[in-house]
Structure formats: structure tokens, C-alpha cells
BALOBA-1460 file (C-alpha; in Angstrom, 3 decimals):
// residues 247
<rec num="1" residu="x" x="14.209" y="-11.824" z="-6.279"/>
<rec num="2" residu="x" x="14.078" y="-8.415" z="-7.928"/>
<rec num="3" residu="x" x="17.163" y="-7.583" z="-10.038"/>
<rec num="4" residu="x" x="18.745" y="-4.188" z="-9.546"/>
<rec num="5" residu="x" x="17.393" y="-1.821" z="-12.173"/>
<rec num="6" residu="x" x="18.387" y="1.688" z="-13.109"/>
<rec num="7" residu="x" x="15.915" y="4.487" z="-12.617"/>
<rec num="8" residu="x" x="13.651" y="4.924" z="-15.654"/>
<rec num="9" residu="x" x="14.699" y="7.809" z="-17.870"/>
<rec num="10" residu="x" x="11.445" y="9.636" z="-17.180"/>
<rec num="11" residu="x" x="12.403" y="9.723" z="-13.490"/>
<rec num="12" residu="x" x="15.044" y="12.383" z="-14.119"/>
<rec num="13" residu="x" x="12.577" y="14.739" z="-15.799"/>
<rec num="14" residu="x" x="9.553" y="14.067" z="-13.611"/>
<rec num="15" residu="x" x="8.022" y="16.263" z="-10.926"/>
<rec num="16" residu="x" x="7.009" y="12.992" z="-9.224"/>
<rec num="17" residu="x" x="10.518" y="12.022" z="-8.093"/>
<rec num="18" residu="x" x="9.424" y="11.684" z="-4.416"/>
<rec num="19" residu="x" x="6.685" y="9.261" z="-5.444"/>
<rec num="20" residu="x" x="9.104" y="7.220" z="-7.589"/>
<rec num="21" residu="x" x="11.485" y="6.976" z="-4.637"/>
<rec num="22" residu="x" x="8.721" y="6.132" z="-2.158"/>
<rec num="23" residu="x" x="7.493" y="3.211" z="-4.248"/>
<rec num="24" residu="x" x="11.088" y="2.010" z="-4.667"/>
<rec num="25" residu="x" x="11.741" y="2.191" z="-0.913"/>
<rec num="26" residu="x" x="8.527" y="0.386" z="0.040"/>
<rec num="27" residu="x" x="8.102" y="-2.179" z="-2.735"/>
<rec num="28" residu="x" x="11.619" y="-2.491" z="-4.159"/>
<rec num="29" residu="x" x="11.200" y="-1.260" z="-7.739"/>
<rec num="30" residu="x" x="10.643" y="1.878" z="-9.809"/>
<rec num="31" residu="x" x="7.198" y="2.268" z="-11.404"/>
<rec num="32" residu="x" x="6.694" y="2.409" z="-15.139"/>
<rec num="33" residu="x" x="3.382" y="4.300" z="-15.211"/>
<rec num="34" residu="x" x="3.670" y="6.762" z="-12.331"/>
<rec num="35" residu="x" x="0.180" y="8.135" z="-13.041"/>
<rec num="36" residu="x" x="-1.379" y="4.911" z="-11.723"/>
<rec num="37" residu="x" x="0.365" y="5.313" z="-8.375"/>
<rec num="38" residu="x" x="-0.500" y="8.981" z="-8.118"/>
<rec num="39" residu="x" x="-4.132" y="8.083" z="-8.760"/>
<rec num="40" residu="x" x="-3.950" y="5.329" z="-6.123"/>
<rec num="41" residu="x" x="-3.250" y="7.995" z="-3.479"/>
<rec num="42" residu="x" x="-6.077" y="10.288" z="-4.625"/>
<rec num="43" residu="x" x="-8.986" y="9.887" z="-2.227"/>
<rec num="44" residu="x" x="-12.498" y="10.526" z="-3.516"/>
<rec num="45" residu="x" x="-12.627" y="13.747" z="-1.474"/>
<rec num="46" residu="x" x="-9.939" y="15.085" z="-3.833"/>
<rec num="47" residu="x" x="-11.213" y="13.470" z="-7.021"/>
<rec num="48" residu="x" x="-9.972" y="15.030" z="-10.253"/>
<rec num="49" residu="x" x="-12.688" y="16.205" z="-12.642"/>
<rec num="50" residu="x" x="-12.087" y="15.461" z="-16.311"/>
<rec num="51" residu="x" x="-13.300" y="17.587" z="-19.210"/>
<rec num="52" residu="x" x="-16.351" y="15.368" z="-19.672"/>
<rec num="53" residu="x" x="-17.411" y="15.901" z="-16.059"/>
<rec num="54" residu="x" x="-16.315" y="12.470" z="-14.811"/>
<rec num="55" residu="x" x="-14.479" y="12.581" z="-11.485"/>
<rec num="56" residu="x" x="-11.670" y="10.090" z="-10.973"/>
<rec num="57" residu="x" x="-10.127" y="8.923" z="-7.703"/>
<rec num="58" residu="x" x="-8.579" y="5.737" z="-6.321"/>
<rec num="59" residu="x" x="-11.909" y="3.914" z="-5.956"/>
<rec num="60" residu="x" x="-11.646" y="1.867" z="-9.169"/>
<rec num="61" residu="x" x="-8.056" y="0.899" z="-8.336"/>
<rec num="62" residu="x" x="-9.204" y="-0.020" z="-4.819"/>
<rec num="63" residu="x" x="-11.829" y="-2.361" z="-6.277"/>
<rec num="64" residu="x" x="-9.251" y="-4.023" z="-8.504"/>
<rec num="65" residu="x" x="-6.593" y="-4.214" z="-5.789"/>
<rec num="66" residu="x" x="-9.032" y="-5.792" z="-3.342"/>
<rec num="67" residu="x" x="-9.587" y="-8.703" z="-5.736"/>
<rec num="68" residu="x" x="-5.901" y="-9.098" z="-6.614"/>
<rec num="69" residu="x" x="-4.843" y="-8.982" z="-2.946"/>
<rec num="70" residu="x" x="-7.432" y="-11.572" z="-1.922"/>
<rec num="71" residu="x" x="-6.318" y="-13.866" z="-4.737"/>
<rec num="72" residu="x" x="-2.633" y="-13.574" z="-3.859"/>
<rec num="73" residu="x" x="-3.282" y="-14.169" z="-0.159"/>
<rec num="74" residu="x" x="-5.573" y="-17.133" z="-0.867"/>
<rec num="75" residu="x" x="-2.967" y="-18.702" z="-3.155"/>
<rec num="76" residu="x" x="-0.165" y="-18.117" z="-0.639"/>
<rec num="77" residu="x" x="-2.137" y="-19.631" z="2.244"/>
<rec num="78" residu="x" x="-3.169" y="-22.609" z="0.096"/>
<rec num="79" residu="x" x="0.498" y="-23.382" z="-0.512"/>
<rec num="80" residu="x" x="1.640" y="-22.618" z="3.049"/>
<rec num="81" residu="x" x="-0.961" y="-24.830" z="4.752"/>
<rec num="82" residu="x" x="-1.549" y="-27.876" z="2.503"/>
<rec num="83" residu="x" x="-3.333" y="-29.860" z="5.228"/>
<rec num="84" residu="x" x="-5.713" y="-27.148" z="6.449"/>
<rec num="85" residu="x" x="-9.373" y="-27.089" z="5.417"/>
<rec num="86" residu="x" x="-11.333" y="-24.368" z="3.628"/>
<rec num="87" residu="x" x="-12.666" y="-22.886" z="6.872"/>
<rec num="88" residu="x" x="-9.171" y="-22.290" z="8.254"/>
<rec num="89" residu="x" x="-7.938" y="-20.791" z="4.966"/>
<rec num="90" residu="x" x="-10.961" y="-18.491" z="4.711"/>
<rec num="91" residu="x" x="-10.533" y="-17.283" z="8.290"/>
<rec num="92" residu="x" x="-6.808" y="-16.616" z="7.811"/>
<rec num="93" residu="x" x="-7.382" y="-14.732" z="4.588"/>
<rec num="94" residu="x" x="-10.028" y="-12.596" z="6.273"/>
<rec num="95" residu="x" x="-7.613" y="-11.803" z="9.081"/>
<rec num="96" residu="x" x="-4.863" y="-10.703" z="6.699"/>
<rec num="97" residu="x" x="-7.003" y="-8.574" z="4.363"/>
<rec num="98" residu="x" x="-9.293" y="-7.129" z="7.050"/>
<rec num="99" residu="x" x="-9.642" y="-3.360" z="7.016"/>
<rec num="100" residu="x" x="-8.109" y="-3.122" z="10.489"/>
<rec num="101" residu="x" x="-4.998" y="-5.019" z="9.356"/>
<rec num="102" residu="x" x="-4.653" y="-3.015" z="6.137"/>
<rec num="103" residu="x" x="-5.097" y="0.272" z="7.988"/>
<rec num="104" residu="x" x="-2.277" y="-0.678" z="10.356"/>
<rec num="105" residu="x" x="-0.108" y="-1.930" z="7.499"/>
<rec num="106" residu="x" x="-0.565" y="1.264" z="5.500"/>
<rec num="107" residu="x" x="0.501" y="3.329" z="8.494"/>
<rec num="108" residu="x" x="3.437" y="1.046" z="9.273"/>
<rec num="109" residu="x" x="4.974" y="1.276" z="5.809"/>
<rec num="110" residu="x" x="4.218" y="4.971" z="5.401"/>
<rec num="111" residu="x" x="1.515" y="4.910" z="2.736"/>
<rec num="112" residu="x" x="-0.850" y="6.909" z="4.935"/>
<rec num="113" residu="x" x="1.424" y="9.958" z="4.687"/>
<rec num="114" residu="x" x="1.070" y="10.018" z="0.898"/>
<rec num="115" residu="x" x="-2.741" y="10.017" z="0.617"/>
<rec num="116" residu="x" x="-4.267" y="13.170" z="-0.882"/>
<rec num="117" residu="x" x="-7.560" y="13.897" z="0.869"/>
<rec num="118" residu="x" x="-9.634" y="16.681" z="2.405"/>
<rec num="119" residu="x" x="-7.980" y="17.511" z="5.712"/>
<rec num="120" residu="x" x="-11.102" y="18.935" z="7.321"/>
<rec num="121" residu="x" x="-12.948" y="15.615" z="6.925"/>
<rec num="122" residu="x" x="-10.106" y="13.275" z="7.749"/>
<rec num="123" residu="x" x="-11.833" y="11.863" z="10.819"/>
<rec num="124" residu="x" x="-14.766" y="10.664" z="8.693"/>
<rec num="125" residu="x" x="-12.726" y="8.387" z="6.457"/>
<rec num="126" residu="x" x="-12.123" y="5.490" z="8.807"/>
<rec num="127" residu="x" x="-10.874" y="3.083" z="6.117"/>
<rec num="128" residu="x" x="-8.870" y="5.574" z="4.067"/>
<rec num="129" residu="x" x="-5.479" y="3.966" z="4.775"/>
<rec num="130" residu="x" x="-6.510" y="0.409" z="3.965"/>
<rec num="131" residu="x" x="-8.372" y="1.611" z="0.879"/>
<rec num="132" residu="x" x="-5.193" y="3.315" z="-0.366"/>
<rec num="133" residu="x" x="-3.176" y="0.126" z="0.113"/>
<rec num="134" residu="x" x="-5.660" y="-1.839" z="-1.983"/>
<rec num="135" residu="x" x="-5.527" y="0.904" z="-4.621"/>
<rec num="136" residu="x" x="-1.727" y="0.618" z="-4.713"/>
<rec num="137" residu="x" x="-2.062" y="-3.138" z="-5.251"/>
<rec num="138" residu="x" x="-4.353" y="-2.354" z="-8.180"/>
<rec num="139" residu="x" x="-1.775" y="0.083" z="-9.548"/>
<rec num="140" residu="x" x="1.043" y="-2.474" z="-9.275"/>
<rec num="141" residu="x" x="-1.101" y="-5.043" z="-11.067"/>
<rec num="142" residu="x" x="-1.893" y="-2.713" z="-13.981"/>
<rec num="143" residu="x" x="1.685" y="-1.470" z="-14.163"/>
<rec num="144" residu="x" x="3.552" y="-4.769" z="-13.818"/>
<rec num="145" residu="x" x="1.110" y="-7.664" z="-14.181"/>
<rec num="146" residu="x" x="-0.149" y="-10.351" z="-11.831"/>
<rec num="147" residu="x" x="2.996" y="-12.456" z="-11.367"/>
<rec num="148" residu="x" x="5.132" y="-9.431" z="-10.506"/>
<rec num="149" residu="x" x="2.436" y="-8.212" z="-8.088"/>
<rec num="150" residu="x" x="2.259" y="-11.614" z="-6.425"/>
<rec num="151" residu="x" x="6.017" y="-11.702" z="-5.855"/>
<rec num="152" residu="x" x="6.069" y="-8.146" z="-4.476"/>
<rec num="153" residu="x" x="3.207" y="-8.784" z="-2.055"/>
<rec num="154" residu="x" x="4.675" y="-12.020" z="-0.751"/>
<rec num="155" residu="x" x="8.303" y="-10.896" z="-0.429"/>
<rec num="156" residu="x" x="7.826" y="-7.272" z="0.605"/>
<rec num="157" residu="x" x="4.534" y="-7.328" z="2.489"/>
<rec num="158" residu="x" x="3.316" y="-10.721" z="3.729"/>
<rec num="159" residu="x" x="6.695" y="-12.123" z="4.815"/>
<rec num="160" residu="x" x="7.895" y="-8.845" z="6.323"/>
<rec num="161" residu="x" x="4.762" y="-7.549" z="8.008"/>
<rec num="162" residu="x" x="2.529" y="-10.502" z="8.906"/>
<rec num="163" residu="x" x="3.288" y="-13.131" z="11.541"/>
<rec num="164" residu="x" x="1.065" y="-16.006" z="10.410"/>
<rec num="165" residu="x" x="1.594" y="-17.956" z="13.636"/>
<rec num="166" residu="x" x="0.484" y="-14.965" z="15.665"/>
<rec num="167" residu="x" x="-2.573" y="-14.503" z="13.471"/>
<rec num="168" residu="x" x="-3.493" y="-18.148" z="13.933"/>
<rec num="169" residu="x" x="-3.380" y="-17.805" z="17.718"/>
<rec num="170" residu="x" x="-5.170" y="-14.449" z="17.891"/>
<rec num="171" residu="x" x="-8.897" y="-14.313" z="18.508"/>
<rec num="172" residu="x" x="-10.270" y="-12.095" z="15.751"/>
<rec num="173" residu="x" x="-13.850" y="-13.319" z="15.690"/>
<rec num="174" residu="x" x="-15.328" y="-9.875" z="15.097"/>
<rec num="175" residu="x" x="-18.858" y="-11.187" z="14.582"/>
<rec num="176" residu="x" x="-18.971" y="-12.907" z="17.985"/>
<rec num="177" residu="x" x="-17.537" y="-9.820" z="19.695"/>
<rec num="178" residu="x" x="-20.078" y="-7.544" z="18.029"/>
<rec num="179" residu="x" x="-22.998" y="-9.842" z="18.884"/>
<rec num="180" residu="x" x="-21.848" y="-10.011" z="22.512"/>
<rec num="181" residu="x" x="-21.579" y="-6.215" z="22.656"/>
<rec num="182" residu="x" x="-24.992" y="-5.707" z="21.031"/>
<rec num="183" residu="x" x="-26.608" y="-8.018" z="23.581"/>
<rec num="184" residu="x" x="-25.070" y="-6.066" z="26.470"/>
<rec num="185" residu="x" x="-26.198" y="-2.783" z="24.910"/>
<rec num="186" residu="x" x="-29.646" y="-4.258" z="24.154"/>
<rec num="187" residu="x" x="-29.343" y="-3.475" z="20.439"/>
<rec num="188" residu="x" x="-31.013" y="-5.608" z="17.768"/>
<rec num="189" residu="x" x="-28.381" y="-6.902" z="15.349"/>
<rec num="190" residu="x" x="-28.752" y="-8.386" z="11.871"/>
<rec num="191" residu="x" x="-26.345" y="-9.504" z="9.150"/>
<rec num="192" residu="x" x="-27.768" y="-9.316" z="5.630"/>
<rec num="193" residu="x" x="-26.320" y="-10.235" z="2.238"/>
<rec num="194" residu="x" x="-27.215" y="-7.168" z="0.170"/>
<rec num="195" residu="x" x="-25.320" y="-7.930" z="-3.054"/>
<rec num="196" residu="x" x="-23.455" y="-10.637" z="-4.934"/>
<rec num="197" residu="x" x="-20.669" y="-9.518" z="-7.264"/>
<rec num="198" residu="x" x="-19.157" y="-11.648" z="-10.016"/>
<rec num="199" residu="x" x="-19.795" y="-15.268" z="-10.906"/>
<rec num="200" residu="x" x="-18.211" y="-18.668" z="-10.381"/>
<rec num="201" residu="x" x="-14.981" y="-18.732" z="-8.391"/>
<rec num="202" residu="x" x="-14.769" y="-14.913" z="-8.646"/>
<rec num="203" residu="x" x="-18.107" y="-14.435" z="-6.888"/>
<rec num="204" residu="x" x="-18.025" y="-12.183" z="-3.831"/>
<rec num="205" residu="x" x="-20.659" y="-11.309" z="-1.250"/>
<rec num="206" residu="x" x="-21.388" y="-7.905" z="0.256"/>
<rec num="207" residu="x" x="-22.881" y="-8.052" z="3.744"/>
<rec num="208" residu="x" x="-24.294" y="-5.211" z="5.835"/>
<rec num="209" residu="x" x="-24.645" y="-5.374" z="9.597"/>
<rec num="210" residu="x" x="-27.396" y="-3.290" z="11.166"/>
<rec num="211" residu="x" x="-27.886" y="-2.286" z="14.787"/>
<rec num="212" residu="x" x="-31.395" y="-1.214" z="15.711"/>
<rec num="213" residu="x" x="-32.151" y="-0.963" z="12.016"/>
<rec num="214" residu="x" x="-29.232" y="1.349" z="11.159"/>
<rec num="215" residu="x" x="-26.288" y="0.260" z="9.020"/>
<rec num="216" residu="x" x="-23.192" y="-0.005" z="11.226"/>
<rec num="217" residu="x" x="-20.763" y="-1.518" z="8.719"/>
<rec num="218" residu="x" x="-20.438" y="-3.427" z="5.469"/>
<rec num="219" residu="x" x="-17.998" y="-6.101" z="4.370"/>
<rec num="220" residu="x" x="-17.020" y="-7.939" z="1.237"/>
<rec num="221" residu="x" x="-15.431" y="-11.340" z="0.736"/>
<rec num="222" residu="x" x="-15.509" y="-14.490" z="-1.365"/>
<rec num="223" residu="x" x="-17.554" y="-16.196" z="1.363"/>
<rec num="224" residu="x" x="-20.562" y="-14.987" z="3.339"/>
<rec num="225" residu="x" x="-18.727" y="-15.824" z="6.566"/>
<rec num="226" residu="x" x="-15.760" y="-13.715" z="5.566"/>
<rec num="227" residu="x" x="-17.992" y="-10.826" z="4.501"/>
<rec num="228" residu="x" x="-19.806" y="-10.971" z="7.849"/>
<rec num="229" residu="x" x="-16.492" y="-10.846" z="9.697"/>
<rec num="230" residu="x" x="-15.369" y="-7.823" z="7.667"/>
<rec num="231" residu="x" x="-18.686" y="-6.049" z="8.243"/>
<rec num="232" residu="x" x="-18.516" y="-6.749" z="11.990"/>
<rec num="233" residu="x" x="-14.903" y="-5.520" z="12.096"/>
<rec num="234" residu="x" x="-15.912" y="-2.186" z="10.566"/>
<rec num="235" residu="x" x="-18.779" y="-1.837" z="13.035"/>
<rec num="236" residu="x" x="-16.381" y="-2.556" z="15.919"/>
<rec num="237" residu="x" x="-14.006" y="0.118" z="14.626"/>
<rec num="238" residu="x" x="-16.878" y="2.582" z="14.254"/>
<rec num="239" residu="x" x="-18.171" y="2.104" z="17.780"/>
<rec num="240" residu="x" x="-14.692" y="1.874" z="19.332"/>
<rec num="241" residu="x" x="-15.347" y="-1.528" z="20.923"/>
<rec num="242" residu="x" x="-12.234" y="-3.034" z="22.529"/>
<rec num="243" residu="x" x="-11.282" y="-6.672" z="22.964"/>
<rec num="244" residu="x" x="-13.499" y="-7.065" z="26.028"/>
<rec num="245" residu="x" x="-16.621" y="-5.955" z="24.200"/>
<rec num="246" residu="x" x="-16.600" y="-2.543" z="25.903"/>
<rec num="247" residu="x" x="-16.096" y="1.007" z="24.661"/>
């Protein structure tokens, strides 16, 4: 799918040769604008301050990559399952782009080893690996365009690292698990839509889940149901709740 290309001339004179090679090994091509990929691995704890005082990190790329990834996955599922309804497609997309899945994926393909962050606070950043993957998706999109990004994600990531049949048969109803756990722990639980981003078919919802009045996690998706699932998943990760609803 991707024709063999020679290394870009700038590769031979760049101090970023390891990053060029890493992107080639993982995604199958050499970057054009290596700065985008370097920025994608720069966590906010190591943000670079510009002359005007603005600090830049991978957060803007993460925002962009989140949208691009969701679109690619939604399109791929729509084509893969022509007879399935919207509920099934939404659930499957949420399972693929969940923070837990992206964290595991980032570690599996080695992206987690390339993230620049504050070592002494590493345990605080629970979503750092998945965030970096989304930032890389944003970098690919800006560097190569949507169609190239779509092909890379499908051929190099989705087909190689996601078993759709397994995902279909796996119980990943994070909201139900969290509610069950909160009832056992006698904690009051609420899911609240706190923000709506975008308009029309690009509209996304941000949901916060609170336990005894304290925010335990937040999630974002194109549907309220999906956002609730993502928020519950983050709360489950935070509290270390296993599949049986126990610590």
C-alpha cells in the first residue's frame, strides 16, 4: 500500500535520526515535518516556552488526533459492518478509542518509550500514553493529510493490533461496572454533560462522572453514551477496579 521511498535528504543532516527511524518502523514511512512528531511526544510537563511566553506541548495535536482517529474508526466500522445499527457502531468505536485501549496500544508499539515528560511525576499522568498516540495521529494528519492518515491507521494499527471479533465478545460496559462498584462502596454516583464541543455531525460531548461529589473521571465522544463510557473507564482506571468490580 505504501511504496518504498528513500529517506528524505534532511534525514542525513538531522539530529532527529532516531525519531525518523522510529516513525518509519512503526508506521511505515519517513516523516516530512519531523517537528510535528517531536512535538507530539512532548508532554505538557515538559512544555517548551516560546519567546512570547506561550508554552507548547502535544495537547493541541492530541485534540486534533482524537477527532481524526474517531472519524477514521467510525468510517472503518461503518464499512466493515454494513448491517449493524448505530448503537453497535458507537459501542465498538468507544471500545477501540478508549483510553485504556490506546494506553495499551502505545505501550505495545513502543510509543511510550519516546514520550518526554517529568520523571518525578510520571505516576500522576495516567493517560499519558494514549494521549501521545492521539497526538501522533494529529501529527500524521498535518504532515500527510487525511487520506494518508486513514490508510496508515487501518493498515498499520487497526488491522495489526485490534481483533474486532474479540472486542465484540468482550464485556467493556465501564458505566455498569462503575455503578455496581459505587453501590457496593455506598458512594453516590452521577454522570453529567459539562460541555458540548463543535456543531452538527462534528459535535462532541464531554461528560464528568462524580463519586460523592468529587470528579472521578471525564470522557469525550460524539455521543453522550460514548462519553459516559469513556468517563467511567477513566474512573475505573483511577480507582484500580478489576473486572469483578473489586479493587
